[in-house]
C-alpha positions in Angstrom: 8.3 1.6 -6.6 7.5 4.3 -4.2 5.5 7.1 -4.0 5.1 9.2 -1.2 2.1 11.0 -0.7 1.9 14.7 -1.1 0.1 16.0 1.9 -2.8 17.8 0.8 -3.7 21.4 1.5 -7.4 20.5 2.3 -8.1 21.4 5.8 -8.2 17.5 7.0 -9.5 17.1 10.9 -6.9 15.9 13.4 -7.5 12.7 14.9 -8.7 13.9 17.9 -11.0 16.2 16.1 -12.2 13.3 14.0 -12.8 11.1 17.0 -14.6 13.7 18.8 -17.2 14.4 15.7 -17.6 10.6 15.6 -18.9 10.2 19.2 -21.0 13.2 18.8 -22.4 11.7 15.6 -23.3 8.3 17.6 -24.2 9.9 20.4 -27.0 11.9 17.9 -28.1 8.9 16.3 -28.5 6.8 19.7 -26.1 4.2 18.8 -23.7 2.4 21.1 -19.9 3.4 21.2 -18.2 0.1 20.6 -15.5 0.3 23.4 -18.3 1.4 26.0 -20.1 -1.8 25.5 -20.0 -4.8 28.4 -17.6 -7.2 27.8 -19.9 -9.9 27.8 -22.5 -8.5 25.6 -23.0 -10.5 22.4 -23.7 -7.5 20.4 -20.3 -5.7 21.3 -17.8 -5.0 18.5 -15.7 -7.6 17.7 -12.7 -7.2 15.4 -12.5 -8.9 12.2 -9.4 -10.9 11.6 -6.3 -10.6 10.8 -5.8 -7.7 12.4 -2.9 -5.6 10.6 -1.2 -2.6 12.5 0.6 -0.1 9.9 1.9 2.1 12.8 5.6 3.4 12.3 7.9 2.1 14.7 7.9 3.8 17.8 4.2 4.1 17.6 3.0 1.3 19.9 3.9 -1.4 17.8 5.0 -3.6 20.8 2.3 -2.3 23.1 -0.4 -3.5 20.9 1.2 -6.8 20.3 1.1 -7.5 24.1 -2.2 -6.0 24.4 -3.8 -8.6 21.9 -1.8 -11.6 23.2 -3.0 -10.9 26.5 -6.4 -11.0 24.9 -5.6 -14.5 23.6 -4.7 -14.0 20.5 -1.6 -15.2 18.5 0.2 -12.0 18.0 3.4 -11.3 16.3 5.9 -8.3 16.2 8.6 -7.6 13.7 9.1 -11.4 13.0 7.1 -14.3 12.9 8.8 -18.0 13.3 9.3 -17.8 9.5 11.1 -14.8 9.7 10.8 -10.9 9.1 7.2 -10.2 8.5 8.0 -7.2 6.1 10.3 -9.3 3.9 7.7 -12.1 3.9 5.1 -9.3 2.7 7.3 -8.0 0.2 8.1 -11.1 -1.3 4.7 -12.2 -1.5 3.8 -9.0 -3.1 6.3 -9.4 -5.8 5.3 -13.0 -6.5 1.2 -12.1 -6.7 0.5 -13.9 -3.3 -1.5 -12.9 -0.8 0.8 -10.6 1.7 1.0 -12.7 4.9 1.2 -16.1 2.8 4.0 -18.1 4.6 4.0 -16.3 7.6 0.4 -16.3 9.0 0.9 -19.3 11.6 2.8 -20.2 14.9 3.9 -23.5 15.8 3.9 -24.6 19.3 7.6 -25.7 20.0 6.1 -28.3 22.7 3.0 -29.5 21.4 3.5 -28.9 17.5 0.1 -27.4 17.6 -0.2 -24.8 14.7 -2.3 -21.4 15.5 -3.0 -18.9 12.8 -1.3 -15.5 13.7 -4.1 -13.1 14.2 -2.2 -9.5 15.0 0.9 -8.1 13.1 2.6 -5.3 13.8 6.1 -3.6 12.8 5.7 -4.9 9.4 8.2 -2.8 7.9 11.7 -2.9 7.4 14.7 -0.9 5.8 16.7 -3.4 4.1 15.4 -4.1 1.8 13.2 -0.9 2.4 9.5 -2.3 2.5 6.6 -0.4 4.1 3.2 -1.6 2.9 1.6 1.7 3.5 4.0 3.4 1.3 5.2 0.6 -1.3 3.1 1.2 -4.4 0.6 -1.9 -4.3 1.1 -2.8 -0.7 -2.3 -1.1 0.4 -4.1 -2.9 -2.5 -2.7 -6.0 -1.8 -3.9 -6.0 1.8 -7.6 -5.0 0.9 -7.4 -7.4 -2.1 -6.6 -10.5 -0.1 -8.1 -9.6 3.4 -11.3 -7.5 2.6 -12.6 -7.8 5.9 -9.3 -7.6 8.0 -9.0 -4.8 10.5 -6.2 -2.1 9.8 -4.8 -0.2 13.0 -2.7 2.9 12.6 -2.0 4.1 15.9 -0.1 7.7 16.2 1.4 9.5 18.6 2.4 12.9 19.1 4.6 13.7 16.3 7.5 15.6 18.3 7.6 13.0 21.0 7.9 10.4 18.3 10.5 12.1 16.5 12.3 12.3 19.6 12.1 8.7 20.5 13.2 7.5 16.7 16.4 10.0 16.8 17.6 8.1 20.1 16.9 4.9 18.5 20.0 3.7 16.7 20.3 5.0 13.0 16.7 4.4 11.9 16.0 7.9 10.3 19.3 7.4 8.5 18.7 4.2 7.3 15.1 5.8 6.2 17.2 8.6 4.0 19.9 6.5 2.5 17.8 3.2 1.9 14.4 3.9 1.5 14.7 7.8 -0.1 12.3 9.4 2.2 13.8 12.5 1.9 12.4 12.7 -1.4 15.0 10.9 -3.5 12.9 8.0 -4.5 14.6 5.3 -7.1 17.2 7.9 -8.3 14.3 10.4 -9.1 13.0 13.2 -6.6 9.7 13.8 -5.3 9.6 17.4 -5.9 7.3 18.3 -2.6 9.4 16.1 0.1 12.6 16.6 -1.4 12.2 20.3 -1.3 10.8 20.4 2.2 13.9 18.1 3.0 16.5 20.9 1.7 14.7 23.7 3.4 14.4 21.9 7.0 17.0 23.1 9.1 19.0 21.4 11.7 20.9 18.5 12.7 18.3 16.0 13.1 15.7 17.4 10.7 13.2 17.5 13.3 10.3 19.7 11.3 10.5 17.5 8.2 10.4 14.2 10.0 7.5 15.9 12.3 5.6 16.5 9.0 6.6 13.3 7.3 4.9 11.7 10.1 2.1 13.6 10.5 
């Protein structure tokens, strides 16, 4: 089952506003800001593993994979050696297993050495449609089996994101037809999102997708 969250009417802070208040509070309390600590400092923050990126496509998923690979972690994007990450996570959810069971390691082709995968990004798919951040039980399963994991959600300017997505194959059409992200969920309608879809104008439905992304 799927459930699209209804965007609340409470005035939640933007990412920039949140970070500004976060830094201000850290400074007020005299606490170090993690990314400003020296790399050799033993007290520097070390991210708990695994690191799971929930970013939508075209939101730095590949850039983050390259970043963590450069840092020496076994990082995977879209697919592990065992197959597509999202399908692996979906099948595990349906079977009641840990989400990354069976797709959480990489074997060196030359030496045969097996290393754990520590970073995962681009973990959604349109066929069959599955996104841990939206599919019922997806986030609960991650929290249950990896309570100390680092969850990353990197976003970008929504208008820029939509422009990039619109020029990248037919993914938005798949999101509407196969995933029901226009509010048509499993032959039922999410009134909030479906109404927004109907009222959105323009061939590319830019305003709708911007609001969906936000």
